[in-house]
Every structure is written in C-alpha cells, then in structure tokens.
C-alpha positions, -999 to 999 in steps of 0.1 A, spaced: -360 -718 -349 -379 -733 -375 -385 -720 -412 -411 -727 -440 -396 -732 -473 -424 -732 -501 -422 -731 -539 -449 -708 -555 -453 -729 -583 -474 -756 -561 -495 -728 -545 -505 -719 -579 -503 -743 -605 -514 -722 -634 -485 -696 -632 -460 -706 -662 -430 -694 -640 -420 -699 -604 -407 -680 -573 -402 -694 -540 -404 -679 -507 -388 -687 -473 -407 -676 -441 -390 -673 -409 -404 -679 -373 -418 -647 -358 -398 -622 -336 -420 -612 -309 -420 -573 -307 -428 -563 -271 -414 -530 -263 -399 -522 -299 -402 -485 -310 -393 -493 -344 -372 -518 -365 -355 -517 -399 -341 -543 -423 -304 -537 -427 -301 -564 -455 -278 -590 -466 -244 -589 -454 -221 -617 -446 -242 -642 -461 -271 -633 -433 -301 -611 -433 -299 -588 -402 -326 -568 -387 -318 -538 -362 -343 -534 -334 -349 -502 -314 -365 -511 -281 -362 -474 -267 -334 -480 -241 -318 -508 -257 -308 -516 -292 -302 -551 -308 -292 -567 -343 -308 -601 -351 -291 -625 -379 -311 -650 -401 -294 -674 -423 -302 -682 -459 -332 -701 -450 -342 -674 -425 -334 -695 -395 -320 -674 -364 -283 -674 -363 -274 -649 -337 -286 -619 -318 -263 -592 -306 -269 -561 -283 -256 -531 -300 -240 -505 -271 -246 -468 -279 -238 -440 -254 -256 -441 -221 -273 -409 -219 -306 -409 -240 -293 -421 -270 -317 -417 -300 -311 -434 -336 -315 -408 -364 -308 -430 -392 -292 -463 -405 -274 -468 -439 -262 -502 -452 -229 -505 -470 -216 -531 -493 -198 -549 -462 -209 -529 -435 -237 -507 -419 -234 -472 -400 -257 -459 -373 -260 -422 -369 -275 -411 -334 -277 -382 -312 -272 -386 -270 -266 -360 -242 -232 -353 -225 -233 -328 -197 -261 -312 -213 -249 -309 -247 -261 -329 -275 -237 -349 -293 -239 -362 -331 -221 -394 -333 -217 -426 -356 -209 -462 -352 -201 -483 -383 -204 -520 -377 -191 -553 -398 -216 -581 -409 -211 -597 -374 -225 -565 -359 -190 -560 -345 -179 -522 -339 -155 -513 -367 -154 -473 -360 -169 -448 -338 -164 -410 -345 -181 -379 -328 -193 -358 -357 -205 -327 -341 -211 -308 -306 -243 -291 -310 -238 -276 -273 -268 -271 -250 -301 -270 -263 -332 -268 -241 -349 -287 -267 -345 -320 -286 -338 -310 -321 -360 -329 -347 -332 -343 -369 -341 -353 -406 -319 -378 -423 -315 -384 -458 -288 -407 -479 -270 -401 -512 -281 -423 -542 -249 -445 -538 -252 -445 -500 -216 -434 -496 -228 -399 -480 -257 -389 -453 -271 -354 -447 -285 -345 -412 -303 -317 -406 -328 -297 -382 -348 -267 -383 -339 -235 -356 -363 -210 -346 -385 -218 -378 -360 -196 -401 -326 -214 -399 -316 -248 -411 -285 -263 -394 -270 -291 -417 -245 -318 -413 -230 -337 -442 -212 -373 -435 -188 -393 -453 -201 -428 -447 -174 -446 -463 -143 -429 -444 -169 -420 -414 -160 -384 -407 -179 -351 -409 -172 -334 -442 -190 -302 -435 -216 -282 -412 -235 -254 -424 -262 -229 -414 -287 -217 -441 -309 -190 -437 -329 -184 -468 -347 -149 -469 -385 -147 -465 -384 -184 -454 -413 -203 -438 -405 -238 -435 -441 -248 -435 -451 -230 -462 -420 -229 -487 -401 -260 -478 -403 -286 -507 -372 -311 -505 -337 -316 -492 -314 -335 -513 -276 -349 -508 -255 -360 -538 -230 -387 -540 -203 -356 -532 -220 -348 -502 -233 -315 -514 -267 -303 -503 -298 -290 -525 -324 -273 -507 -358 -267 -527 -384 -241 -516 -416 -234 -534 -430 -196 -533 -464 -183 -542 -480 -215 -548 -514 -203 -545 -541 -189 -568 -539 -153 -559 -501 -153 -568 -499 -180 -596 -482 -155 -619 -453 -151 -596 -452 -189 -587 -417 -204 -587 -388 -227 -572 -362 -213 -553 -333 -237 -550 -300 -233 -529 -272 -255 -536 -243 -259 -510 -208 -269 -519 -196 -278 -486 -159 -281 -494 -156 -247 -510 -183 -235 -491 -199 -220 -522 -237 -214 -523 -255 -210 -553 -290 -198 -556 -315 -196 -585 -351 -195 -594 -372 -217 -617 -407 -198 -628 -439 -222 -629 -457 -195 -649 -493 -195 -642 -493 -229 -630 -497 -244 -595 -478 -272 -582 -501 -300 -570 -474 -325 -562 -435 -330 -572 -406 -351 -567 -370 -340 -570 -339 -363 -576 -303 -359 -590 -294 -377 -619 -255 -382 -614 -251 -400 -648 -263 -369 -668 -255 -345 -643 -288 -329 -638 -313 -319 -612 -346 -333 -621 -380 -329 -610 -412 -346 -622 -446 -337 -607 -482 -330 -612 -496 -292 -617 -528 -275 -613 -540 -245 -634 -560 -229 -606 -575 -253 -583 -550 -269 -558 -576 -296 -549 -570 -313 -581 -542 -318 -607 -548 -308 -644 -515 -322 -660 -479 -332 -653 -448 -316 -659 -409 -323 -664 -381 -303 -653 -341 -308 -658 -318 -284 -646 -279 -283 -653 -265 -271 -621 -234 -253 -631 -259 -233 -656 -293 -233 -641 -304 -208 -667 -304 -233 -694 -332 -254 -675 -359 -271 -696 -395 -272 -683 -423 -290 -704 -460 -293 -693 -483 -315 -706 -523 -315 -701 -540 -346 -692 -558 -363 -721 -592 -377 -720 -581 -413 -728 -556 -413 -698 -581 -398 -673 -606 -423 -684 -582 -450 -681 -572 -441 -646 -609 -431 -631 -630 -453 -652 -664 -442 -666 -667 -416 -640 -636 -398 -653 -639 -362 -666 -609 -346 -680 -625 -311 -670 -624 -321 -632 -588 -334 -635 -572 -356 -610 -577 -354 -574 -563 -374 -544 -530 -387 -560 -496 -382 -551 -460 -387 -567 -445 -418 -552 -409 -421 -568 -392 -408 -599 -368 -434 -616 -342 -422 -640 -337 -433 -674 -303 -439 -689 -307 -411 -713 -316 -387 -689 -355 -391 -691 -376 -405 -663 -405 -425 -652 -431 -407 -632 -449 -429 -608 -478 -417 -590 -508 -434 -571 -542 -426 -563 -547 -424 -524 -565 -408 -495 -571 -408 -458 -608 -402 -446 -613 -395 -410 -647 -402 -393 -662 -408 -359 -658 -444 -349 -693 -463 -351 -714 -468 -319 -700 -438 -301 -723 -416 -280 -729 -381 -301 -746 -365 -271 -716 -360 -251 -682 -344 -255 -655 -371 -265 -622 -358 -249 -605 -388 -264 -611 -376 -297 -616 -411 -311 -620 -411 -351 -618 -439 -373 -595 -435 -403 -601 -452 -435 -569 -455 -460 -576 -460 -497 -547 -470 -520 -558 -473 -555 -545 -471 -591 -508 -465 -600 -503 -446 -628 -466 -445 -648 -456 -417 -672 -424 -422 -692 -411 -390 -705 -378 -382 -729 -350 -362 -719 -367 -336 -742 -396 -334 -719 -419 -351 -747 -440 -377 -734 -429 -414 -745 -460 -435 -731 -488 -435 -702 -495 -467 -684 -521 -473 -657 -519 -502 -630 -553 -510 -614 -555 -522 -579 -580 -513 -551 -568 -513 -515 -587 -502 -483 -576 -505 -447 -588 -489 -415 -564 -475 -384 -533 -489 -399 -517 -457 -412 -517 -478 -446 -486 -497 -437 -499 -529 -457 -511 -508 -487 -492 -492 -518 -466 -513 -534 -428 -521 -537 -410 -513 -568 -386 -540 -578 -362 -530 -602 -343 -551 -630 -322 -539 -660 -351 -553 -681 -382 -544 -663 -400 -529 -633 -420 -551 -609 -449 -537 -589 -456 -560 -560 -484 -554 -536 -513 -568 -515 -546 -574 -535 -566 -568 -503 -556 -555 -469 -567 -583 -446 -552 -616 -429 -557 -640 -460 -547 -625 -490 -536 -628 -526 -502 -611 -534 -500 -600 -569 -475 -579 -591 -473 -558 -623 -446 -565 -646 -438 -531 -664 -417 -533 -698 -394 -506 -712 -421 -500 -742 -452 -493 -712 -469 -526 -715 -477 -542 -683 -487 -579 -674 -504 -589 -642 -494 -620 -621 -506 -637 -592 -477 -645 -570 -489 -665 -537 -518 -668 -514 -510 -660 -478 -538 -684 -465 -525 -705 -436 -492 -685 -437 -501 -660 -412 -484 -632 -428 -493 -596 -433 -469 -580 -458 -454 -547 -455 -442 -541 -492 -436 -505 -486 -405 -515 -461 -391 -542 -483 -355 -543 -494 -341 -554 -525 -312 -578 -523 -303 -582 -558 -316 -583 -593 -338 -618 -584 -344 -614 -547 -360 -591 -521 -367 -592 -484 -402 -584 -472 -410 -576 -432 -445 -592 -422 -461 -576 -391 -493 -595 -375 -503 -594 -341 -471 -580 -328 -451 -606 -346 -426 -597 -369 -416 -622 -397 -392 -619 -427 -402 -634 -459 -376 -641 -488 -389 -639 -526 -368 -651 -551 -376 -652 -588 -360 -680 -606 
C-alpha cells in the first residue's frame, strides 16, 4: 500500500509553524456496518471493522502503510458488538450473542497484534424475546465500563465491568419512582471505581418550573449502597446540560444552559458542583447572558432579550482547580421536502432533504466558586445536506498549555482545514492548517483520536472509501 507524506509548510508557505500529515491508501468499505479507530498500539495504528457477520482489525505502520489484517473470531450465534475500549497495551471488545435462546454478555481482550489474551462471559440474561438496546459508557481513565439497557420502560439493568482484570464487578436493577425514561432520563455516568450515577430530570416544563429539579441516584456496587438525592433548579428550566465526574477534586460536576420560561431558547448558563458524600453541600450558580456575549455570538442580529436558540453543550473540560470550561456550539437540522418532487401525489417513501448547520463554538471558563472567568466565541460556518453532519463540528485536541479546535472550513470535497488555538486566559488564534485539494479527503473530525500531546489520527470517508490521516505538530 502506498502512502502520501506531506509537510504542510509547503502547502501553506505563510505559516510560521509547521505540521505534517501522512495519508494512507483507502480501505474500501463494502458491507461494513461500522468502523472504529482503536488507536496506536505496538507501533501500529489499528482500525476495527464491523462487517455485520464478520469482524476484522487492520494495522497501519508509522507511515500509515498497511502492515497486516486479522479476522476477529467472536461467538457464532448472532454476535453484536456493544462497545470497544482501548487500553495502554491492549483493547477490549464487549459484545452480546445468543446461546440456546439466552442472551450472553461477553468480553474479549486483545493484544497489539489482535491476538486474543483473555475471554470472559460476563452475564447470562436468560431468554428475552427481544434484543435489548444496550448502551455502553466508559470511565474517564478507561479502566471501567458500564453496560445497561431499559426493560418495560421503567427498569434499568446495569452491568459494571473491570476492563483491566476483565471481570464483572457487579450487576444491578434500578427502578426509580415515577420514572419515565423518555421524559426524565438525562445522563448515566460510571466513575473510575466502577460506581454508577444515574441523573434524572423532573418537572422540566413551564407549568411546574417552581418544582424543577435533578434527581440523582449513585450506586456503589461493591457495597450495594444506593444514595439518592435531589438538586433543585428554582424557577429555571434546563435547556441543555452536561454532567461529568471530577476525580481529582471528588465532585460530580454539571454545566449547562438554562431558560427562564421558554425552552425554545437559552437565557443563561449555570455551574453545579456536588460532593457525592455530602450532596446537601452542593454549589449552584446561574448567570444571565450579557449583551456583549450575545452580540459576539449572533452578530448584529443578536438580541439579549430573545436569548440563544439552536445551541447545545458539546462537552465540559475540567480545570485542575475544580472549575470547568463549558463548550457549546450553535447547530440545527432543518428538514424539508426534496426539490423536484411531485407535490400532487402522496409520497410513500417520505423523502425529505435534511440540512445541517454547525456554526459558532462558544467557551465559558468558570471558577470552582461558580464565578465566570472569561467567555470566548470561535466563529465558523458549516453547512451540509443529508450526511448526518458527520463532517461538521470540530475535534478538541488537548495539551497542557492550550486547547485546539480543529474543523473543516466548508463541507465539500475541496476544503480548507482550520484550527483555533485557545489559551488559558481565553485568547484564541485562528490558523489555516491544510488544503484537501487533490488529496481526495473528507475528514470526519468528530471521530478523530488523539494519540499524544502532538499527534492525532483523523478518519476520512469519501465515496465509500476510508483513509486514515495522521496530523503531527512539530
């Protein structure tokens, strides 16, 4: 397999710094259901391919030349991959299969050469006439995983897995009172010890905003101890929120956007910090958007009184001191009837075109006291159609000194890739990194993997062909 090695300095001579990229020849995605970047193990970059009835790992060397490919053997009866986790020197696949009509939850651990190291049956769910819709989440340090599914719309069955020693830590069934998954479920977390936190949201509508609150259930599996508590959001509605666990400061953290009365727009942002052993000592601060921020985000059409619509919280970055960076993005999907369709007849196919817009990113730095440190708006405009927005948004590349937001300037075949370099004081610098002209690339930044403090791997998917792109900062 040939490879292309390009130094960006020659592509964009005006840059005062240089990066280099390496691009692999394509993998043809014929019958693949999904693929996932495993990352760098044993000196190779590994890609996992799920072909529905077959599974494969493909390895690329440092120059992104294909080194080898190996079939992954899972159990024969309808295996279905639930999740994959990469460790420091191995990777683990969690999957389900049927055995004598019973559903079995199982894990395989593989070395850098995709050789099977360990295999464990985690749980037998017995006979189920349906296939459970398993959800899969990982702990921050990737040492634990949580698999759960909903039964009868009111029970949550959960399984905590130790990925390092490959065994089931515990399994439990939760049945919260007055629980409706589609109305109340907000988020599920697993910490580095394998404990589970379920976050529910109650009364998040205008008529009952005085009673609006979060209901939090934390299950300590080894002691079978369940702690339940509430955090009120007095007279506010949750527009969007992101929960995470701060292991360094031992806090459950949330940051998000709130509405005063109308859930169609956000009127401000909030920060929530909860010590899990003393949840009554939580800290909640709310801040109304100011005119300067709204104008910077929405331009001359911005109106503080109308708030912020069509935005979502993409992630929360923890600061060492217990504060956070709240990162949001303006985005929306607009469905419309495809052009040229005959409107005189009923269309059983239901063909509609979907437009995707991913625009400005905003970052709000919040002190552990809840006070605002700074706010920054990173401008971009991305538009695409009927692609699920897979080439839009950004990838957040983290280093000790700054954050880099990498993104496609435009969603088209010939495109420029740019970045914002955000420093600790909130100042940001925009750089052009490379042009994809004549490279036949369509970069999926949302699915990129950071390898270390100076390198990342980005998948490129164009016309049913997958390429890997390594970007290295010098």
